[in-house]
MMTF fields as JSON, N, C-alpha, C and O atoms, coordinates in Angstrom:
{
  "mmtfVersion": "1.0.0",
  "mmtfProducer": "UNKNOWN",
  "numBonds": 239,
  "numAtoms": 240,
  "numGroups": 60,
  "numChains": 1,
  "numModels": 1,
  "chainsPerModel": [1],
  "groupsPerChain": [60],
  "chainIdList": ["A"],
  "bondAtomList": [4, 2, 8, 6, 12, 10, 16, 14, 20, 18, 24, 22, 28, 26, 32, 30, 36, 34, 40, 38, 44, 42, 48, 46, 52, 50, 56, 54, 60, 58, 64, 62, 68, 66, 72, 70, 76, 74, 80, 78, 84, 82, 88, 86, 92, 90, 96, 94, 100, 98, 104, 102, 108, 106, 112, 110, 116, 114, 120, 118, 124, 122, 128, 126, 132, 130, 136, 134, 140, 138, 144, 142, 148, 146, 152, 150, 156, 154, 160, 158, 164, 162, 168, 166, 172, 170, 176, 174, 180, 178, 184, 182, 188, 186, 192, 190, 196, 194, 200, 198, 204, 202, 208, 206, 212, 210, 216, 214, 220, 218, 224, 222, 228, 226, 232, 230, 236, 234],
  "bondOrderList": [1, 1, 1, 1, 1, 1, 1, 1, 1, 1, 1, 1, 1, 1, 1, 1, 1, 1, 1, 1, 1, 1, 1, 1, 1, 1, 1, 1, 1, 1, 1, 1, 1, 1, 1, 1, 1, 1, 1, 1, 1, 1, 1, 1, 1, 1, 1, 1, 1, 1, 1, 1, 1, 1, 1, 1, 1, 1, 1],
  "groupList": [{"groupName": "MET", "atomNameList": ["N", "CA", "C", "O"], "elementList": ["N", "C", "C", "O"], "formalChargeList": [0, 0, 0, 0], "bondAtomList": [1, 0, 2, 1, 3, 2], "bondOrderList": [1, 1, 2], "singleLetterCode": "M", "chemCompType": "L-PEPTIDE LINKING"}, {"groupName": "ASN", "atomNameList": ["N", "CA", "C", "O"], "elementList": ["N", "C", "C", "O"], "formalChargeList": [0, 0, 0, 0], "bondAtomList": [1, 0, 2, 1, 3, 2], "bondOrderList": [1, 1, 2], "singleLetterCode": "N", "chemCompType": "L-PEPTIDE LINKING"}, {"groupName": "LYS", "atomNameList": ["N", "CA", "C", "O"], "elementList": ["N", "C", "C", "O"], "formalChargeList": [0, 0, 0, 0], "bondAtomList": [1, 0, 2, 1, 3, 2], "bondOrderList": [1, 1, 2], "singleLetterCode": "K", "chemCompType": "L-PEPTIDE LINKING"}, {"groupName": "LEU", "atomNameList": ["N", "CA", "C", "O"], "elementList": ["N", "C", "C", "O"], "formalChargeList": [0, 0, 0, 0], "bondAtomList": [1, 0, 2, 1, 3, 2], "bondOrderList": [1, 1, 2], "singleLetterCode": "L", "chemCompType": "L-PEPTIDE LINKING"}, {"groupName": "GLY", "atomNameList": ["N", "CA", "C", "O"], "elementList": ["N", "C", "C", "O"], "formalChargeList": [0, 0, 0, 0], "bondAtomList": [1, 0, 2, 1, 3, 2], "bondOrderList": [1, 1, 2], "singleLetterCode": "G", "chemCompType": "PEPTIDE LINKING"}, {"groupName": "VAL", "atomNameList": ["N", "CA", "C", "O"], "elementList": ["N", "C", "C", "O"], "formalChargeList": [0, 0, 0, 0], "bondAtomList": [1, 0, 2, 1, 3, 2], "bondOrderList": [1, 1, 2], "singleLetterCode": "V", "chemCompType": "L-PEPTIDE LINKING"}, {"groupName": "GLU", "atomNameList": ["N", "CA", "C", "O"], "elementList": ["N", "C", "C", "O"], "formalChargeList": [0, 0, 0, 0], "bondAtomList": [1, 0, 2, 1, 3, 2], "bondOrderList": [1, 1, 2], "singleLetterCode": "E", "chemCompType": "L-PEPTIDE LINKING"}, {"groupName": "GLN", "atomNameList": ["N", "CA", "C", "O"], "elementList": ["N", "C", "C", "O"], "formalChargeList": [0, 0, 0, 0], "bondAtomList": [1, 0, 2, 1, 3, 2], "bondOrderList": [1, 1, 2], "singleLetterCode": "Q", "chemCompType": "L-PEPTIDE LINKING"}, {"groupName": "THR", "atomNameList": ["N", "CA", "C", "O"], "elementList": ["N", "C", "C", "O"], "formalChargeList": [0, 0, 0, 0], "bondAtomList": [1, 0, 2, 1, 3, 2], "bondOrderList": [1, 1, 2], "singleLetterCode": "T", "chemCompType": "L-PEPTIDE LINKING"}, {"groupName": "TYR", "atomNameList": ["N", "CA", "C", "O"], "elementList": ["N", "C", "C", "O"], "formalChargeList": [0, 0, 0, 0], "bondAtomList": [1, 0, 2, 1, 3, 2], "bondOrderList": [1, 1, 2], "singleLetterCode": "Y", "chemCompType": "L-PEPTIDE LINKING"}, {"groupName": "ALA", "atomNameList": ["N", "CA", "C", "O"], "elementList": ["N", "C", "C", "O"], "formalChargeList": [0, 0, 0, 0], "bondAtomList": [1, 0, 2, 1, 3, 2], "bondOrderList": [1, 1, 2], "singleLetterCode": "A", "chemCompType": "L-PEPTIDE LINKING"}, {"groupName": "ILE", "atomNameList": ["N", "CA", "C", "O"], "elementList": ["N", "C", "C", "O"], "formalChargeList": [0, 0, 0, 0], "bondAtomList": [1, 0, 2, 1, 3, 2], "bondOrderList": [1, 1, 2], "singleLetterCode": "I", "chemCompType": "L-PEPTIDE LINKING"}, {"groupName": "ASP", "atomNameList": ["N", "CA", "C", "O"], "elementList": ["N", "C", "C", "O"], "formalChargeList": [0, 0, 0, 0], "bondAtomList": [1, 0, 2, 1, 3, 2], "bondOrderList": [1, 1, 2], "singleLetterCode": "D", "chemCompType": "L-PEPTIDE LINKING"}, {"groupName": "PHE", "atomNameList": ["N", "CA", "C", "O"], "elementList": ["N", "C", "C", "O"], "formalChargeList": [0, 0, 0, 0], "bondAtomList": [1, 0, 2, 1, 3, 2], "bondOrderList": [1, 1, 2], "singleLetterCode": "F", "chemCompType": "L-PEPTIDE LINKING"}, {"groupName": "SER", "atomNameList": ["N", "CA", "C", "O"], "elementList": ["N", "C", "C", "O"], "formalChargeList": [0, 0, 0, 0], "bondAtomList": [1, 0, 2, 1, 3, 2], "bondOrderList": [1, 1, 2], "singleLetterCode": "S", "chemCompType": "L-PEPTIDE LINKING"}],
  "groupTypeList": [0, 0, 1, 2, 3, 2, 4, 3, 5, 5, 6, 6, 7, 4, 7, 4, 0, 8, 6, 9, 10, 3, 11, 3, 4, 5, 3, 10, 11, 4, 5, 5, 10, 5, 3, 11, 8, 3, 4, 12, 8, 11, 5, 10, 2, 13, 7, 6, 5, 5, 10, 1, 3, 1, 4, 8, 10, 14, 4, 14],
  "groupIdList": [1, 2, 3, 4, 5, 6, 7, 8, 9, 10, 11, 12, 13, 14, 15, 16, 17, 18, 19, 20, 21, 22, 23, 24, 25, 26, 27, 28, 29, 30, 31, 32, 33, 34, 35, 36, 37, 38, 39, 40, 41, 42, 43, 44, 45, 46, 47, 48, 49, 50, 51, 52, 53, 54, 55, 56, 57, 58, 59, 60],
  "secStructList": [7, 2, 2, 2, 2, 2, 2, 2, 2, 2, 7, 7, 6, 6, 2, 2, 2, 2, 2, 2, 2, 2, 2, 2, 2, 2, 2, 2, 2, 2, 2, 2, 2, 2, 2, 2, 2, 2, 2, 2, 2, 2, 2, 2, 2, 2, 2, 2, 2, 2, 2, 2, 2, 2, 6, 7, 7, 7, 7, 7],
  "xCoordList": [0.821, 0.0, 0.871, 0.598, 1.908, 2.788, 3.5, 3.723, 3.86, 4.526, 3.618, 4.082, 2.33, 1.38, 1.263, 1.224, 1.208, 1.123, 2.39, 2.32, 3.54, 4.798, 4.846, 5.335, 4.34, 4.302, 3.443, 3.762, 2.347, 1.487, 2.192, 2.015, 2.989, 3.697, 4.853, 5.062, 5.595, 6.78, 6.394, 7.041, 5.364, 4.954, 4.432, 3.582, 4.939, 4.567, 3.512, 3.004, 3.18, 2.158, 0.816, 0.423, 0.122, -1.143, -1.011, -2.015, 0.2, 0.422, -0.14, -0.746, 0.054, -0.454, -1.964, -2.532, -2.621, -4.087, -4.578, -5.575, -3.879, -4.247, -4.098, -4.951, -3.037, -2.826, -3.923, -4.432, -4.287, -5.375, -6.696, -7.486, -6.933, -8.162, -8.195, -9.243, -7.062, -7.0, -7.236, -7.956, -6.637, -6.837, -8.301, -8.877, -8.9, -10.309, -11.19, -12.165, -10.851, -11.613, -11.531, -12.536, -10.337, -10.164, -10.933, -11.569, -10.883, -11.632, -13.136, -13.852, -13.617, -15.042, -15.484, -16.548, -14.672, -14.996, -15.019, -15.885, -14.071, -14.042, -15.262, -15.826, -15.677, -16.852, -18.103, -18.93, -18.238, -19.394, -19.388, -20.437, -18.24, -18.144, -18.541, -19.254, -18.085, -18.438, -19.932, -20.568, -20.497, -21.928, -22.772, -23.81, -22.336, -23.071, -22.981, -23.967, -21.79, -21.579, -22.287, -22.918, -22.191, -22.718, -23.992, -24.43, -24.581, -25.738, -26.884, -27.409, -27.284, -28.413, -28.111, -28.988, -26.879, -26.478, -26.516, -26.962, -26.051, -26.052, -27.483, -27.784, -28.373, -29.773, -30.404, -31.144, -30.122, -30.687, -30.207, -30.993, -28.93, -28.4, -29.063, -29.424, -29.227, -29.883, -31.335, -31.825, -32.018, -33.396, -33.449, -34.37, -32.46, -32.385, -32.169, -32.793, -31.297, -31.027, -32.281, -32.632, -32.95, -34.165, -35.23, -35.923, -35.359, -36.342, -36.003, -36.9, -34.738, -34.341, -34.567, -34.965, -34.327, -34.577, -36.065, -36.455, -36.898, -38.351, -38.91, -40.079, -38.115, -38.546, -39.293, -40.009, -39.151, -39.817, -38.779, -37.592, -39.244, -38.334, -38.064, -38.956, -36.842, -36.461, -36.858, -36.943, -37.102, -37.505, -36.361, -36.605, -35.09, -33.989, -33.112, -32.137],
  "yCoordList": [-1.189, 0.0, 1.261, 2.204, 1.277, 2.444, 2.655, 3.795, 1.561, 1.69, 2.361, 3.161, 2.043, 2.676, 4.177, 4.99, 4.532, 5.945, 6.699, 7.825, 6.076, 6.7, 6.859, 7.868, 5.864, 5.931, 7.078, 7.699, 7.373, 8.495, 9.831, 10.755, 9.928, 11.176, 11.37, 12.475, 10.321, 10.406, 10.5, 11.213, 9.799, 9.752, 11.123, 11.707, 11.632, 12.963, 12.932, 13.978, 11.744, 11.648, 12.06, 11.551, 12.972, 13.461, 14.676, 15.24, 15.078, 16.223, 17.496, 18.309, 17.675, 18.867, 18.933, 20.005, 17.794, 17.756, 18.138, 18.848, 17.668, 18.006, 19.503, 20.115, 20.089, 21.525, 22.316, 23.294, 21.892, 22.578, 22.435, 23.377, 21.277, 21.062, 21.96, 22.509, 22.112, 22.992, 24.45, 25.173, 24.873, 26.247, 26.472, 27.505, 25.504, 25.614, 25.677, 26.428, 24.894, 24.92, 26.261, 26.77, 26.834, 28.148, 29.212, 30.076, 29.158, 30.118, 29.968, 30.966, 28.741, 28.51, 29.075, 29.685, 28.873, 29.424, 30.946, 31.579, 31.536, 32.996, 33.53, 34.548, 32.856, 33.299, 33.214, 34.126, 32.125, 31.977, 33.077, 33.645, 33.377, 34.428, 35.778, 36.541, 36.083, 37.365, 37.422, 38.451, 36.328, 36.318, 36.457, 37.119, 35.841, 35.979, 37.421, 37.987, 38.004, 39.356, 40.403, 41.315, 40.284, 41.308, 40.89, 41.577, 39.775, 39.233, 40.211, 40.389, 40.852, 41.783, 42.99, 43.473, 43.47, 44.602, 44.226, 45.013, 43.034, 42.575, 42.444, 42.86, 41.867, 41.717, 43.081, 43.27, 44.033, 45.379, 46.04, 46.691, 45.882, 46.466, 45.849, 46.564, 44.521, 43.873, 44.339, 44.555, 44.493, 44.982, 46.41, 46.775, 47.216, 48.591, 48.614, 49.404, 47.758, 47.685, 47.245, 47.828, 46.226, 45.738, 46.831, 47.019, 47.547, 48.634, 49.723, 50.265, 50.048, 51.085, 50.617, 51.415, 49.357, 48.831, 48.822, 49.005, 48.607, 48.607, 50.018, 50.206, 51.01, 52.406, 52.829, 53.831, 52.099, 52.466, 52.94, 52.637, 53.692, 54.166, 53.038, 52.242, 52.957, 51.876, 52.155, 51.223, 53.399, 53.743, 53.968, 54.212, 53.895, 54.142, 55.249, 55.582],
  "zCoordList": [0.0, 0.0, 0.0, -0.742, 0.823, 0.879, -0.447, -0.857, -1.128, -2.427, -3.443, -4.255, -3.407, -4.321, -4.032, -4.955, -2.756, -2.39, -2.792, -3.284, -2.581, -2.991, -4.497, -5.005, -5.213, -6.668, -7.159, -8.173, -6.45, -6.835, -6.644, -7.438, -5.59, -5.311, -6.284, -6.786, -6.55, -7.397, -8.869, -9.636, -9.258, -10.659, -11.093, -10.421, -12.21, -12.673, -13.763, -14.167, -14.242, -15.268, -14.663, -13.613, -15.318, -14.812, -13.913, -13.48, -13.632, -12.755, -13.375, -12.677, -14.666, -15.346, -15.29, -15.083, -15.471, -15.412, -14.027, -13.89, -12.997, -11.629, -11.39, -10.747, -11.895, -11.726, -12.422, -11.874, -13.636, -14.341, -13.587, -13.534, -13.011, -12.245, -11.013, -10.673, -10.347, -9.171, -9.568, -8.881, -10.662, -11.135, -11.494, -11.153, -12.181, -12.548, -11.313, -11.279, -10.302, -9.053, -8.351, -7.856, -8.306, -7.672, -8.446, -7.843, -9.768, -10.581, -10.37, -10.291, -10.279, -10.061, -8.717, -8.615, -7.693, -6.369, -6.429, -5.826, -7.156, -7.297, -8.021, -7.619, -9.085, -9.836, -8.969, -8.972, -8.231, -7.341, -6.278, -5.975, -5.721, -4.704, -5.271, -4.619, -6.487, -7.114, -7.403, -7.176, -7.9, -8.2, -6.943, -6.963, -5.853, -4.596, -4.096, -3.625, -4.204, -3.692, -4.551, -4.016, -5.853, -6.752, -7.488, -8.411, -7.085, -7.803, -7.943, -9.042, -6.851, -6.897, -7.785, -8.501, -7.737, -8.573, -10.051, -10.886, -10.364, -11.758, -12.262, -13.381, -11.447, -11.842, -12.066, -13.032, -11.187, -11.334, -12.622, -13.31, -12.957, -14.198, -15.424, -16.359, -15.426, -16.558, -16.681, -17.79, -15.555, -15.604, -16.13, -16.86, -15.759, -16.253, -17.765, -18.473, -18.249, -19.683, -20.433, -21.459, -19.923, -20.574, -20.58, -21.58, -19.475, -19.398, -20.403, -21.049, -20.544, -21.505, -22.932, -23.781, -23.211, -24.556, -24.883, -26.036, -23.861, -24.069, -24.088, -24.425, -23.74, -23.768, -22.53, -22.558, -21.445, -20.192, -19.197, -19.32, -18.203, -17.152, -16.183, -15.892, -15.678, -14.774, -13.332, -12.532, -12.981, -11.626, -10.665, -9.483, -11.131, -10.198, -10.653, -9.979]
}
């Protein structure tokens, strides 16, 4: 069992894929954090744009 674990650490095949997966995970967490933080503001801006395209006042 220990030899298999050592082989996983020493073996470099697949290392690049793991690094890309970690980067993708960090980016996904960042995007979710931004959407949670700015979600209401983004929705309000889209509603304002839609209202302006329809020719109505947005009320803000």
